[in-house]
C-alpha positions, 0 to 999 in steps of 0.5 A, a space after each residue: 520496548 516501544 522504541 524497539 518496536 518503532 525501529 522495527 516498523 521503520 526498518 520494514 517500511 523503509 523498503 515498502 511503498 506506503 508511508 509510515 501509518 499512511 501519513 507522511 507527517 506522522 511524527 509521534 511516538 505514542 502508542 496504545 496497549 495491545 488490548 487497546 489495539 485489538 479492541 479497536 479492531 473489533 470495534 471498527 466499522 465492519 464494512 467490506 472494504 477498509 483498513 481500521 486505523 488502529 493506531 490512533 483508533 479512529 476506526 475509519 476505513 480507508 476510502 475511495 476518492 469521492 465520485 472517482 475524482 483525484 485532483 493533484 498539485 505539484 509541490 513547486 515548480 522544480 517538482 513539475 519539471 522533474 516529475 510531470 512527464 513520468 507521472 503522466 507516463 505512469 498514469 497512461 498505463 492505467 488510463 489506456 486500459 481503463 478507457 474514457 470515463 463513461 457508461 461504455 467503459 464502466 468507470 469514473 476514475 479521473 486523475 488530473 492536475 487541479 484547475 487553479 483560479 485564473 492568475 494565481 500561483 499554480 502549485 501546492 505551496 506559496 512561491 518561495 524566493 529563497 531556500 530558507 523561505 518557509 513552506 506555506 500551503 497555497 490557500 487557493 488549493 482546497 482540501 482534497 487535492 493530493 500533493 506530488 512531492 519530490 523527496 530531495 534526499 535519496 535514502 537507500 531502499 526508500 522507494 516511491 510511496 503514496 498515501 493509500 486512498 482518500 483520507 476523511 477530514 475528521 481523521 486526525 490531521 485530516 485537514 492538514 496541508 499535504 495530508 494525501 499524496 505521492 512522494 518520489 525521489 528522482 535519483 532512485 530511478 537508477 535502482 530500477 534498471 530501465 525506464 520502463 521498470 521505473 514507470 511501472 513502479 510509479 504506476 504501481 504507486 498510483 494503483 495504491 493511491 486509488 486504494 488498489 493494492 496488496 495481494 492481488 487475488 482474482 476470485 469471481 465472488 459476486 460481492 465485487 471484491 475481485 482483489 485482496 486489498 491493502 489491509 482488507 477488512 476481515 472478521 477478526 472474531 473468527 481467529 478468536 474462536 479458533 484460539 478458544 476452540 483449540 486451547 493451545 494459546 491464550 489471547 494474550 499470547 496471540 495478540 503479542 506475538 505475530 508468529 503465534 497469531 499467524 497460526 490462527 490467520 490473525 495476520 494483522 498482528 504482524 504489524 502491531 505485536 509488542 515483543 522485541 524482534 530480531 530479523 529472522 532473515 538476517 545474515 547475522 543471526 536467525 534462520 529462514 522464515 516464511 509467511 505463507 498464505 494459501 487460498 485454494 478457492 482463488 487464483 492469484 493474479 500473476 500478471 498484476 502490477 500491484 505485487 512486489 517482484 522478488 528483487 524488492 528488498 531481496 537478500 544478498 545470499 547464495 540461497 537467495 531464492 529463499 530470502 526474497 520478499 515474494 516468490 512463486 511455487 514452481 509447481 503451483 496450480 489448483 491441486 498443488 500441495 505446498 511443502 512445509 519447508 521449501 527449498 530453492 528448487 521449489 520456488 520461482 522468482 517473481 518478475 516486474 509486470 510493466 502494465 496493469 493486468 486485466 484483473 487490475 483494471 477490473 478491480 479499479 472499475 469495481 472500485 470506481 463504477 460509473 454512476 452517471 446517466 445511462 445515455 
């Protein structure tokens, strides 16, 4: 069953943009029991922002980059040749809207190539004379420098992806070479139709890299949380209280089945449940299945660059609108009451946003506020 679950995760994440378990080098198949996973959720650090890494049960939240400084290095010379121009173009989508670092702009986020010691090899890995030479980390590159990787083999459905945020050194393999970074396959550019869409995809990954992702919800709360971030930490005990109060299911049922867990807004289980799965949207077996979220007190930022468009991993079927990754309600609005079972007339495709929205920029400024002198 663990193998089936792992295959389910791998097939789902192939089209997603974070690497499996937020770690490019994670190759193990050891898992914990459901009880261990849930205990990890309860015992993790109750910070306002963070992702509890419950598979290895470290409990550390995903963190922003220290002082807003994000240095990077290229894997090898060919990587720079192939990716540097596109990477810089994607960064400019953010940088032009953020403005220069300082009090006036209100942020201190910096993204730049690591400055090497004079007369040294300027890449993440040592020079390789032949293809069969081993990959050895450049000792002049310290921990905390992100790696720009070029994935040489094109995998269908494998989009650019990035490790989310800063990985503390006391995480498992925290000091391992290349622990943080972005992987890009240049042959994937044709899948995006236009150069503009490709650059927007890279900018999306940079946004994830800076810990800014997932359901982009603007809410005006004074806590500073302008968005729902990737795996934003929530109060999991609220779900348990609801289960006990309603008395319809036992907690072991909730923890084993993401469909039941969704009834109690315990959405984290969807990535970690322990039952066997068949894809309910498959053309071979199953029926339409919808994962709906409703936040009547908040506005969804439709202009955000940080959500999927409907084309991402879409279903190639006549009733395609009912099977896409993300769709808008056609009659959405503050007083809209969504139907229990939508049809295609109720939905509207989500299209690619080519630049960060105002709320995207505001979100990064809240993650990386200016902390320097007032003058």
